[in-house]
C-alpha positions in Angstrom: -71.4 -48.6 13.0 -72.9 -51.5 10.9 -70.7 -54.7 10.9 -67.8 -54.5 8.5 -67.4 -57.2 5.8 -64.3 -58.3 4.1 -64.5 -61.0 1.3 -61.4 -63.4 1.1 -61.1 -65.9 -1.5 -58.3 -68.5 -2.6 -57.8 -68.3 -6.4 -55.5 -69.7 -9.1 -54.1 -68.4 -12.3 -56.7 -70.2 -14.5 -59.8 -68.6 -12.5 -58.5 -65.4 -11.0 -60.3 -62.8 -13.3 -63.7 -64.6 -12.7 -62.7 -64.9 -9.0 -62.3 -61.1 -8.8 -65.8 -60.6 -10.0 -67.2 -63.1 -7.5 -65.1 -61.6 -4.7 -66.5 -58.1 -5.5 -70.0 -59.1 -5.4 -69.4 -61.3 -2.1 -68.2 -58.1 -0.7 -71.3 -56.3 -1.9 -69.4 -53.8 -3.7 -72.5 -52.2 -5.5 -73.7 -50.8 -2.3 -70.6 -48.6 -2.0 -70.0 -47.4 -5.4 -73.0 -45.4 -6.8 -73.2 -46.1 -10.5 -74.2 -42.6 -11.6 -70.8 -41.2 -10.3 -67.3 -41.3 -12.0 -65.1 -44.1 -10.4 -61.4 -43.8 -10.1 -59.4 -46.9 -10.3 -56.6 -46.1 -7.9 -53.9 -48.2 -9.4 -51.0 -48.7 -7.2 -47.4 -48.3 -8.8 -44.8 -48.8 -6.0 -41.9 -49.2 -8.5 -41.5 -48.4 -12.1 -40.4 -52.2 -12.6 -42.3 -55.2 -12.4 -41.7 -56.8 -8.9 -44.2 -59.5 -7.6 -46.3 -58.2 -4.9 -45.0 -54.6 -5.4 -47.9 -53.1 -7.7 -51.3 -53.6 -8.9 -51.5 -56.8 -10.9 -52.9 -56.9 -14.5 -55.3 -59.7 -13.4 -56.6 -57.7 -10.3 -57.3 -54.7 -12.8 -58.7 -57.0 -15.2 -61.1 -58.6 -12.9 -62.2 -55.4 -11.2 -62.9 -53.7 -14.6 -64.8 -56.6 -15.9 -66.9 -56.8 -12.8 -67.9 -53.1 -13.1 -68.8 -53.2 -16.7 -70.8 -56.4 -16.3 -72.8 -54.8 -13.5 -73.8 -51.7 -15.5 -71.2 -49.1 -14.7 -70.8 -46.9 -17.7 -67.2 -47.1 -19.4 -67.1 -43.5 -19.7 -67.3 -43.0 -16.1 -64.6 -45.2 -15.1 -60.7 -44.4 -15.4 -57.4 -45.6 -14.2 -55.9 -43.0 -11.9 -52.2 -42.5 -11.3 -50.1 -40.1 -9.2 -46.3 -39.7 -9.2 -43.5 -39.5 -6.6 -40.1 -38.0 -7.0 -38.4 -41.5 -7.2 -40.9 -43.7 -9.1 -42.3 -43.0 -12.6 -46.0 -43.9 -13.0 -45.6 -43.7 -16.8 -42.8 -46.2 -16.8 -44.6 -48.5 -14.1 -48.0 -48.8 -15.7 -46.3 -50.2 -18.8 -43.9 -52.4 -17.1 -46.5 -53.8 -14.7 -49.0 -54.2 -17.7 -51.6 -52.0 -16.1 -51.9 -49.6 -19.2 -52.4 -52.6 -21.4 -55.5 -53.8 -19.4 -57.1 -50.3 -19.2 -56.7 -49.8 -23.0 -57.9 -53.3 -23.6 -61.4 -52.1 -22.0 -61.1 -48.7 -23.7 -61.0 -46.8 -20.4 -59.4 -43.4 -19.9 -56.1 -43.3 -18.1 -55.6 -40.3 -16.1 -52.3 -39.0 -14.5 -53.3 -36.6 -11.8 -50.0 -34.5 -12.2 -50.3 -33.7 -15.7 -51.2 -30.3 -17.4 -54.7 -29.7 -17.1 -55.4 -31.6 -13.9 -56.2 -29.0 -11.3 -55.1 -29.4 -7.5 -57.3 -27.4 -5.1 -56.7 -26.4 -1.6 -59.0 -28.3 0.8 -60.0 -27.5 4.4 -61.0 -30.9 6.1 -64.1 -30.8 8.4 -62.4 -33.3 10.5 -59.9 -32.3 13.0 -56.7 -33.3 11.5 -53.8 -35.2 13.5 -50.8 -34.2 11.4 -51.4 -32.8 7.8 -52.4 -29.2 8.8 -49.2 -28.9 10.6 -47.1 -30.5 7.9 -48.8 -28.3 5.3 -49.5 -25.0 7.1 -50.2 -23.2 3.9 -53.0 -25.5 3.1 -53.7 -29.3 2.0 -53.8 -29.8 -1.6 -55.8 -32.5 -3.4 -56.9 -33.3 -6.9 -60.1 -31.6 -7.9 -61.4 -34.5 -10.1 -61.5 -36.8 -7.0 -64.0 -34.6 -5.2 -67.5 -36.0 -5.6 -66.2 -39.1 -7.2 -65.9 -42.8 -6.2 -62.6 -44.3 -5.5 -61.7 -47.9 -5.8 -58.4 -48.8 -4.3 -56.2 -51.5 -5.8 -53.5 -52.3 -3.3 -51.3 -55.5 -2.9 -50.7 -57.6 0.0 -47.2 -56.5 1.5 -45.1 -55.3 4.2 -43.8 -51.7 4.6 -40.7 -50.4 6.2 -42.4 -47.3 7.6 -46.1 -48.5 8.2 -45.6 -52.1 8.8 -48.2 -53.3 6.1 -49.1 -51.4 3.0 -52.8 -51.7 2.1 -56.0 -49.8 1.1 -55.2 -46.9 3.7 -51.7 -46.6 2.3 -52.9 -46.6 -1.3 -54.7 -43.1 -0.7 -51.0 -41.7 0.1 -50.3 -42.1 -3.7 -53.4 -40.5 -4.6 -54.5 -37.5 -2.5 -51.1 -35.9 -1.7 -48.9 -34.1 -4.0 -45.2 -34.6 -4.8 -44.2 -33.3 -1.4 -46.0 -36.1 0.4 -42.6 -37.5 1.6 -42.7 -34.5 3.9 -45.3 -36.6 6.1 -43.0 -39.7 6.5 -42.0 -38.6 10.0 -45.8 -38.7 11.0 -46.8 -41.4 8.4 -49.5 -43.2 10.7 -51.2 -39.9 11.6 -51.1 -39.0 7.8 -53.0 -42.1 6.7 -55.7 -41.7 9.3 -56.0 -38.1 8.1 -56.3 -39.2 4.4 -58.9 -41.6 5.3 -60.8 -38.9 7.0 -60.6 -36.6 4.0 -61.6 -39.5 1.7 -64.8 -40.1 3.6 -65.6 -36.3 3.2 -64.9 -35.9 -0.5 -65.8 -39.4 -2.2 -69.2 -40.5 -3.0 -68.2 -43.9 -2.6 -65.1 -46.1 -1.5 -64.1 -49.7 -2.1 -61.0 -51.7 -2.0 -59.8 -54.9 -3.8 -56.4 -56.3 -2.7 -54.2 -58.9 -4.5 -52.4 -61.4 -2.6 -51.7 -63.9 -5.2 -48.0 -62.9 -4.7 -47.4 -61.3 -1.2 -44.4 -59.4 -0.3 -42.4 -60.2 3.2 -39.6 -58.0 4.5 -38.4 -54.5 3.4 -41.5 -53.3 1.5 -42.8 -51.8 -0.6 -40.0 -52.6 -3.0 -37.1 -54.7 -1.5 -39.3 -57.6 -0.5 -39.1 -61.3 -0.7 -42.3 -62.4 -2.9 -44.0 -65.5 -1.9 -47.1 -67.1 -3.8 -50.1 -67.0 -1.4 -53.1 -67.3 -3.9 -55.3 -65.0 -1.9 -57.5 -61.9 -2.9 -59.5 -59.7 -0.6 -62.2 -56.9 -1.1 -64.2 -54.7 1.2 -66.0 -51.3 1.5 -64.1 -50.7 4.9 -60.6 -49.5 4.3 -59.6 -50.3 7.8 -61.3 -53.6 8.0 -59.4 -54.9 4.9 -56.0 -53.7 6.1 -56.7 -55.2 9.4 -57.6 -58.8 7.9 -54.7 -58.5 5.6 -52.4 -57.8 8.5 -53.8 -60.6 10.6 -53.2 -62.9 7.6 -49.5 -61.8 7.3 -49.0 -62.4 11.0 -49.5 -59.2 12.7 -51.7 -57.9 15.4 -53.7 -55.3 13.7 -54.3 -53.2 16.7 -50.8 -53.0 17.3 -50.2 -51.2 13.9 -50.9 -47.4 14.8 -52.6 -46.4 11.9 -55.2 -49.2 12.2 -55.8 -48.7 15.8 -56.0 -44.7 15.3 -58.5 -45.2 12.5 -60.5 -47.8 14.6 -60.5 -45.4 17.6 -61.7 -42.5 15.3 -64.4 -44.9 14.2 -63.4 -44.5 10.5 -63.7 -48.3 10.1 -63.2 -51.4 12.1 -59.7 -52.7 12.9 -60.6 -55.4 15.4 -60.7 -58.7 13.5 -63.0 -60.1 16.0 -65.6 -57.5 15.0 -65.3 -58.1 11.3 -67.4 -60.4 9.3 -64.8 -62.4 7.0 -67.0 -64.0 4.1 -65.5 -66.8 1.9 -62.3 -68.4 3.2 -61.7 -69.3 6.9 -58.6 -67.2 7.8 -58.8 -68.1 11.7 -55.5 -69.9 11.5 -53.9 -68.2 8.6 -50.4 -66.7 9.5 -47.8 -66.2 6.9 -45.2 -65.3 9.6 -44.2 -62.0 7.7 -41.8 -59.6 9.5 -40.7 -56.0 8.5 -36.9 -55.8 8.0 -35.0 -52.7 7.0 -32.6 -52.0 4.2 -29.6 -49.7 4.2 -31.8 -47.2 2.6 -34.8 -47.3 5.1 -32.6 -47.4 8.1 -30.9 -44.2 7.0 -34.4 -42.7 6.3 -35.7 -43.6 9.8 -32.5 -42.0 11.4 -33.8 -38.8 9.8 -37.6 -39.2 10.6 -37.2 -40.6 14.0 -33.6 -41.0 14.9 -30.6 -38.7 15.9 -30.8 -36.8 12.6 -34.5 -35.8 13.2 -33.4 -32.1 14.0 -32.1 -31.8 10.5 -35.0 -33.3 8.8 -36.1 -29.8 7.4 -32.7 -29.1 6.1 -31.9 -32.5 4.5 -35.6 -33.0 3.0 -37.4 -29.9 2.5 -34.8 -27.6 1.3 -32.9 -27.0 -2.1 -30.3 -29.7 -1.1 -33.3 -32.2 -0.8 -32.5 -33.8 -4.3 -29.6 -35.7 -2.7 -32.0 -38.1 -1.2 -33.9 -38.9 -4.5 -30.4 -39.6 -5.9 -29.5 -41.8 -3.1 -32.9 -43.7 -3.3 -32.3 -44.1 -7.1 -28.6 -45.6 -6.8 -29.8 -47.9 -3.9 -32.9 -49.3 -5.2 -32.6 -49.0 -9.0 -28.9 -49.5 -9.6 -27.8 -51.7 -6.9 -30.7 -53.5 -5.2 -32.8 -54.3 -8.3 -29.7 -55.4 -10.4 -27.8 -57.3 -7.5 -30.9 -58.8 -5.7 -34.3 -58.2 -7.3 -33.6 -59.5 -10.7 -32.9 -62.8 -9.4 -36.1 -62.9 -7.5 -38.2 -61.7 -10.6 -36.7 -64.6 -12.5 -37.7 -67.1 -10.0 -41.3 -65.7 -9.8 -41.6 -65.7 -13.5 -41.1 -69.6 -13.3 -44.3 -69.9 -11.3 -47.7 -70.1 -12.8 -48.5 -66.5 -11.9 -45.4 -65.4 -13.7 -46.6 -67.2 -16.8 -50.0 -65.6 -16.4 -48.1 -62.0 -16.2 -46.1 -63.1 -19.3 -49.5 -63.7 -21.0 -50.9 -60.4 -20.5 
């Protein structure tokens, strides 16, 4: 396997858009994304509110689109790409996070994969699956338009209550799987590895650009404590960029199951000692982040891996499953955002990055 490269840069609100362009070229992105294919910009929306470190930032999207157009990628072959979940509205989120505004500024298409006219097909992977064939014995369904296309993932640097960190590999979870993807939470690490294997089969090119201007610590992907960190990362290796991000956040990458399994399956490099890091010296970088649970995530874990596991099918895959969507809404949107999140957003908006967000 050729040596994996991850580009890492320090940035500032005044230079971030141009820094993203420099970052992508430093990571040699043109070698990963053929220009004669369509390129889906897989935008991350982890909440339909703006919350720092939670979702793709407007400056991240701005810099990426600018680099593509400057380097000869045809505007009509690039589009913003969204999926949805049962608890997060991509339609609301793309506006609240000012992603739609950036896509429209450049005159690009904005595709929502679940809308009428978007076809989902059954796909039989060539690679032996670790979990998805068991979760979906009737067949794995993926969006038809992503087959034979490039994908450019746009994650943020944050922790996650189920996967320890959320990055490029986790970003595919919101793109390739249909609404019932929450069925895979009990085998989430295996699922992320399966999804990366499928992506390598169906995509003509893959690349990831990660925003760490704000980084999220704690009970991600939503109930986090955001910190200004001023980093941006890019790579054509989904495993390597996640490994470097994990290392920077303070984790041992190979102790995270999905990174270790993907590394062992040779889907990418998860050993930072074998990764070429271009740009910043991150050898001593450690944010000292730690994953923490909320009441909601603790309850979910008792169903996926705890004493309620025998009831998972009944609770989450039958007609009574909507109770869990209502519980998530009441906890995250009604309680946590209003009682904790709003104050943290106000504090973030007083930073230079908050002022930049307001300016979009």
